[in-house]
N, C-alpha and C positions, 0 to 999 in steps of 0.2 A: 185515665181515658183521654185520648186525643182525637179530635174530629178534624179532618182536613179535606181539601178538594185537590184532586190530582187527575192527570190523564189516566184513564182506566185500563187501557189495553196494553198487554205485555209485549208488543212488537215495536221495535224502534221507529220513531217518527209517526206513530198512529195518532190521529186527532182525537180529542175528547168528544164523547157523544153526549149532547145536551138533551134535556127532556123534550124540547120543542122539535127535535129532529124527526121523531116518529110521525109527526103530523103530515109528512108527505108520503108516508108509507101507503100501501095500496088501499083503495076503497073497495071493500069486498063486494059491495052491491052496485058499484058505479063503473065509470068508464075505464078505470085502470085495470079492472079485471078483464076487460075485453082486449087489453094489450097482451095478455098471456095467450100462448098458442096451444093447440091440441098436442098432447104428449105421446100419443100412441096407446094410452089407457083411457077408456071412456070416462068422462066427467072428472078428469084430472088434467089441469092446465099448467103449463110451464113457461118460463121466460124463453124468449127467442134464442135459438142456438143450443137448447137442451132437448133431450129426448128421454123417454122412459119405456120400460117394458115390464110386464108381469113375470116374475121368476117362480112364484109358487102361490097356491090358493088353498083356502080351507076346503077340505073334502078330498083333496088329491091323495092318491095312494102313495104311501111311503115304502121304502125298501124293506122295512122290517115287518110289513103286513098290517101296520096301523094306518090311519088316515091323518092328514094334517088337521089339527084341532082348530077351533075358531078363536076369534079375538086375539090375533097376534099383537104383541105390545113391545116391550123393551127388547133390544137386540144388540149384538156385537158381531164384528167380523174380523177374520184373520186371513192373510194371504200367504200361501206357501206351496211350492212345488207345482205351480201352474193351476192351483185351485184356490177358491175362496170358501172358507168355512163360516157359516152363519150359525150363531146360537140364538134362539128366538123364544121369548116367553109367550105364554098364552094366559090371558087374564080371565080365567074361568073359576067359578065356585062349584055349585051343585048341578049345573045344567049338563047332563050327560049327553044330550043330543049333539052338543058341539065338541064332545071329547074326541080323543084319538081312537076310541073303541066303542062307538055307539052301538047299543044292542048286544054288547058282550060284557062279560064280567071283568072287573078291574084286575089288572095283572098283580101277581103276588108281590112284586117289588113296589107297588104303589104306596106312597107315604100314608094315605088314607083312602079307603075304598069309596067314600061318599063325596070326595072332592075331585075335580077333574082339570085343575090347572096344572101347569108344568112347563117343560122346556123341550123344544125339538131342535135337531141339528140338521142343517142343509149344506151339502157340499156342492159347489157350483164349478163349472168350467170357467177359468179366468178369461178364456178366449171369447166366449159368447154368452156367458151368464146362464147356461142351461144346467138343470139339476143332474148331477152324477149319481148321488145317493142322498137319502134322507131317513131320519129315524127319530124315535122318541128317546129322550135321555132321562127325563124326570117326569113323574106323574103323581097325582094324588095330593098335590099342594093346592093352595087357594089364592086367587087373585095375584098371580105372578105378574106384577106390573112392570117395573123396570129392573135395574140391576147394575152390573158393571163388569169390566174386564179386570183380570188379575193375572199374576204370573202363574197361577195354579189352575186357571180355567175361567169359566163364566160363573159369576155370582148372581143368582136370581133371588129376588126379594118378594116375600109375601106381604101384600097390603091387606091383611085380614088377621084378626087376633082371636076369633072365637075358636073353641075347641083347642086342639093341639097345633095351633098355627101362629104365625107372626114372626117368622124367622128368615134368615138368609141361608141359602143352600149353595154348595159348591158343585158345579157340573163340569165334567171332563169333556173338552171340545174334541177329543179324539175318540170318544165312545161311539161305537157303531151300533149299539143296542142299549136297551133300557138298563139303567144303573140303580143300585140301592141309593136311597136319599142320604146325602151327607150334610147334616145340619150344623151350622156354625153358631153354637149357643153363646159364645163370647160376644157376638155382635148384638146381643140383646133381643128381647121380644117386644115388638111394637108394630105399628102399621108402616112397615118398611116400604120405601119407594125405590131408592137407588143407592148405589155405593160407588165410590171412587177410591182407588188405591194409589197412594204416593209411592212411586217406584224406588225412591231414595231410602225410605224408611219402612215400607210395607204397612204404614198406618192406614186405617180405613176411615173414610168420611161418608156418613150415612144420613139420608134425609128421611123425614117422617111426614106422611101425607095426612096431616091434621091441621085444623085451623089454628091450634095452639101448639104445633109441633116444634121440635128442637132440631138443631143440626148436631149430630153426634160425631165424635172421633173415637175410634178404638186405637189407643196408643199401644203399639206392639211392644212387647218386652224386648225383643231383638228382631232384627230383620229376618233371621233364619228361624224365628219362632213366632210367626205372625198371628197365631190364634190364642196367644197367651199375653195378657197385659191388662190394661185398665180402660173401661168404657167411660167416656167423658162427654160433656155437652158444652157448646160454645156459649160464652157469656160476654156481655158488652156493657156492663155497669148500668143496666136499666135504660139504655138508649133504645127507643122504639125504632126498629129498623124500617118500619113502614113509613116513617116520616123522612127518610133519606131521599135526596135528589141524586140524579145521575152524576157520577164523578165524585160523590162524597165517599170518604174512606174513614174507617175508625179502627183503632187497635182493639184486639179482643184477647180474651183469656179462655181457659178451660176449667170446668169444675167436674170433679169425679161423680160418677153415677154408679151406684152399687145395686146388685140384685138384678141379674139379667132376666130372670124368669118372671116378668111382670104379668102374672095371670090376669090381673084386673085392668090391664092396659093403662097403667098409671106411671110408667117410667118417666114420661115427660113432666108429670105433676111433681114427682120427687126431684127431677132435675131443676125445675123452676124454683122450688123451695131452696135449692142450693145456689141459686143466682143465675140460672141459665136464661138465655134469650129465646123468645119464640119467633117462629116464622109461619106465615100463613100458607099452609099446604106446600111443604118442601117436596119437590119432585126430582127432575132430572139432575144427574151429577156427571161431570167429566173431569178427569185428572189430565191436565195439559202440561207437558214438560217442554220448556222453551228456554234456550240459553242456559241450560243446566239448572233451572229452577222449576219447581212444581207449583202450578196454580190450579185450584179446585173451583171449577165453574158449577153453579147450581141454581135452580129456579125455585121461586116461591109463587105458585100458580095464581093465587088470589091476593098476593101481597101488594103493598104500595098504597099511596094516597087515594088511588082510584079503585083499588080492589081488583085490578085486572092483571096483576102479575109483576114480578121483578126477576131480574137476572143478576146474580152476584158472582164476584170472584174473590176467593179466599187465598191469600198468600201465606201459608202456614209457617210457623217457626216452632221451635221445641216447646216453648212454654206459652205461646200465644199466636200472633199473626196479625195480618191486616185484612180487613173485610172491606171490599169496594162494591158499590152499586154500579153495574154496567148499564142496565136499561131499566127504566120504569115504563111499563106498558099503560097507555092511556085508555085502551079499550075502544069500543065503538068500531069505526071503520079502520082502525089502525091495529097494531099488534095487541093481541088479546090472549091471556092465559097461556104463556109459554110453559111447556112441559118438558119433554125430552130435549137434551142438548148434547151436541158433540162439537169438537173443534178439529178442523182439518190441518194437515201439515203446513199449509200456507197461512194459517192463522185466522181463517174464516170461522165464525161461530154460527152453527146451524141450530135453529130453534123450531120445534114442532108445536103447533098450537092445539089446545084442547079447550076451546071456548064455544061460543055460539057459531053455528054453521054459516058459511063454509069455513073450514079450518085450513090453514096454510103452513108452508115452510118459509120461515124468515131467515135471512142471513145478515149477520153483523160483520161488515168487512173490516180489514185492518185499518182502513182510513177512518172508520167510525160511521160510515154510511150504512143505513139499514134498508135492505132490499127484500122484495118478495121473490122467492124461487119458484114456488108452486102453490096451487090452491086446489083442494079437493072439493069439488062442487057436488060430489055424489053422497055426501053425508058422513058424519062420524069423525073421530079424531085421527090425527096422524101421530105415529109413534115409532120408536125403534130406530131413530136416525143414527147411522153409523157409516163412517167414511173409510174406504179402502181402495188403494190403487186408482185414484182419480175417478171413483164412482161412489155414489151415495145410495145407500139402501134405506128403505123406509117402509113401514107398515101402514096400510089403510085399514084400521082396526075393524070397524063395523062391516066393511066389505070383505074382510078375510083375505086381503091381498098383501103379498110381499113384493115390492117393486124395486127396481134399480134405476137410478137417474144418471145419465152421462152428459158431459158437456164441459165447457171451459170454466171450471170452478175458480181456478186461480186468477182468471181475468175479471172476476166480479170485483167492483171497486165502488 
């Protein structure tokens, strides 16, 4: 094991981000909040020069005869042929009133008839962000929280293990109607939060939203055989990752974890017995490829010395890798409980908060500067941050809103 201090950001010339820097971050209840401007969406404020618009809302009619379900969460976006495709999770369990079919029987293709989570697809005009078509892709799953993009489509994660749940499902982003559920059993059964795919190897990196959760890797047998291989968990020779300071790095290894169908939700317990490291509520994941190298960014929402969250970067290798702490959130009026994460082509790291209200969108710039992009004063968490063609999409979960933010992102410094 080797512990070192290094500049954390994978962009040439980026400054190291120290623990003290977040102290100038916005005061959610103070004067700096007043410096944000109305966005075009009520109770949603933005930095000057940026604007936002609602693109879809819970209860809207979809093209397939269903309605937009409630609690939009994790999301991904693709741009092609003048259109933007959003794949959007809905973090529902047994509340049928917020489902895509309130007052109606569950469709025959539902994974389970008594659960109402799932995935919707929204196709937007690239010109003006208006909805061209929308439809249900997956339903009958539970607590579809985050997920991740892959060469095969959208990967949606169940953060719920009771009954026949606790899996990752593959969703076709070209599907214009409801599809049969495609469960990826090899990725294990646990309280999944998010997944990032290394495009160089098709290895999957998976977070677990538990106070004693692990960071898993599914080591693909071959790039063209991605769902066959070995499930593993990250190990760091008993170093407590909650004691790390920003810019600390350590070498890590991987331990095998067998038995994907952990019906007792004890996969992490068996992993720790084999030497795995725990993270406090692993949530968002994003695989960023820069200069030919893959870096896996992920959050631990209640990690760190203050219990208010951490942002990590993992630079994997075949047998191990280097884990670096990007940000430790001090909480209070500063960054608190970072959840969803994405990285833009310009190297800006976007973080959605899921802490005490009001929650915001933070940006870690390539310079190391930590800024506030937006604050949701209307209540509830922000989720589903995804960047496409100089626009950022985000969900205001409790308000049932999917929004798009436009502005000079690359100029943030």
